[in-house]
Structures are given as C-alpha cells and as structure tokens.
C-alpha positions in Angstrom: 112.3 72.5 151.8 115.9 71.9 150.9 117.9 69.1 152.5 121.0 70.1 154.5 123.9 67.7 155.2 127.0 68.5 157.3 130.0 66.3 156.7 131.1 64.3 159.8 134.6 65.8 159.8 133.1 69.3 159.8 130.6 68.4 162.6 133.5 67.1 164.7 135.6 70.2 164.0 132.7 72.6 165.0 132.0 70.6 168.2 135.7 70.7 169.2 136.2 74.4 168.4 133.0 76.0 169.6 131.7 73.6 172.3 128.5 75.0 173.7 128.2 77.6 170.9 128.0 74.9 168.3 124.2 74.7 168.7 124.0 78.2 167.4 126.2 77.4 164.4 124.2 74.3 163.6 121.0 76.3 163.8 122.4 78.8 161.3 123.4 76.0 159.0 120.0 74.3 159.1 118.3 77.6 158.5 119.1 77.0 154.9 116.3 74.4 154.8 113.9 77.3 154.9 115.9 79.8 152.9 118.3 78.0 150.5 119.3 81.1 148.7 121.1 82.4 151.8 124.9 82.7 151.7 127.5 84.4 149.6 128.7 82.7 146.4 132.5 82.3 146.5 133.2 80.0 143.6 131.9 77.5 141.0 133.1 74.3 139.5 130.9 73.1 136.7 127.3 73.4 138.0 128.3 73.0 141.6 128.2 76.3 143.4 130.4 77.0 146.5 128.8 79.4 149.0 129.7 80.6 152.5 127.9 81.5 155.6 129.5 83.7 158.2 129.5 83.4 161.9 131.6 86.1 163.6 135.1 85.7 162.0 134.5 82.2 160.7 133.2 81.0 157.4 131.3 77.8 156.7 131.4 76.6 153.1 128.7 74.5 151.4 128.1 73.1 148.0 124.8 73.2 146.1 123.5 72.9 142.6 123.9 76.4 141.2 121.5 75.7 138.3 118.6 74.6 140.5 119.2 77.5 142.9 119.2 80.1 140.1 116.3 78.7 138.0 113.8 77.1 140.3 111.1 78.8 142.3 111.3 78.7 146.2 108.5 76.1 146.3 110.3 73.8 143.8 113.6 73.7 145.8 112.4 70.6 147.8 114.9 68.3 146.1 117.9 70.7 146.5 120.8 69.3 148.4 123.0 71.6 150.5 126.2 70.0 151.8 128.5 71.8 154.3 132.1 70.7 153.8 134.7 73.0 155.3 135.2 76.0 157.7 137.9 78.6 158.0 138.7 81.9 159.6 139.2 85.1 157.7 142.9 84.6 157.1 142.6 81.1 155.5 139.5 82.0 153.4 141.1 81.9 149.9 143.2 78.8 150.7 140.1 76.8 151.8 138.1 77.9 148.7 141.0 76.8 146.5 141.1 73.4 148.3 137.4 72.9 147.8 137.7 73.7 144.1 140.6 71.3 143.7 138.8 68.4 145.4 135.7 69.1 143.2 137.8 69.1 140.0 139.6 65.9 141.0 137.0 63.7 142.7 133.7 65.5 142.4 131.1 66.1 145.1 131.9 62.7 146.7 135.3 63.9 147.8 133.7 65.3 150.9 132.5 62.4 153.1 
C-alpha cells in the first residue's frame, strides 16, 4: 500500500473552498493508497512524475516516483510516496503545472511543505 501525503497548504485550501464536500475529495486522494497508478500524467522533472486527479472541474496535482510506478509490481509499491501539492481549475491548469515544474527544478521535492 502506497503512502499518501497532502501538503498543509493544500489541505487548508480544500477545506476553505469545498467545506463539507472536502471529505469526498480527501477520500478520492486517499484512494491512491489502494490504486497508486490512478491519475493522468501531466509532466515529469527528472524521475519525479507529476500527475493529476480530477474532481468535477478541479484538478489536484501530486508527485510520485515515476520509475517505481512504472517498474514495480502492485504488491511492491508499499514504499511509494504520493504527495499532493497543488490544485487548480481548468483555466489555470497549465500555469499550475509549470509552477510545479519550476519549484521541482529549483528546490526539489522539499519545495512543497
């Protein structure tokens, strides 16, 4: 089972924007524990893969190890870390993806705390 982490800033943003529907969104995010291959790849920086999950018109972006996800068997994905970092609506999608790539290139995975 993979490990899912949601950054504090993203948690707060989801709670503020979605209020009572936030439980449904968090459930969707934590479903990656059971199925870590879920989500659409939208970019890659080094071996870090940027993927998105959709909920209505919103996108939730997460980082994961692209090499492990591609090579390892489902049963071997227990040490895989999935980290949700940003969200956007459809119109800001490319802007947010570019921001994530920029942070990864400059600071690395630790830029999203």
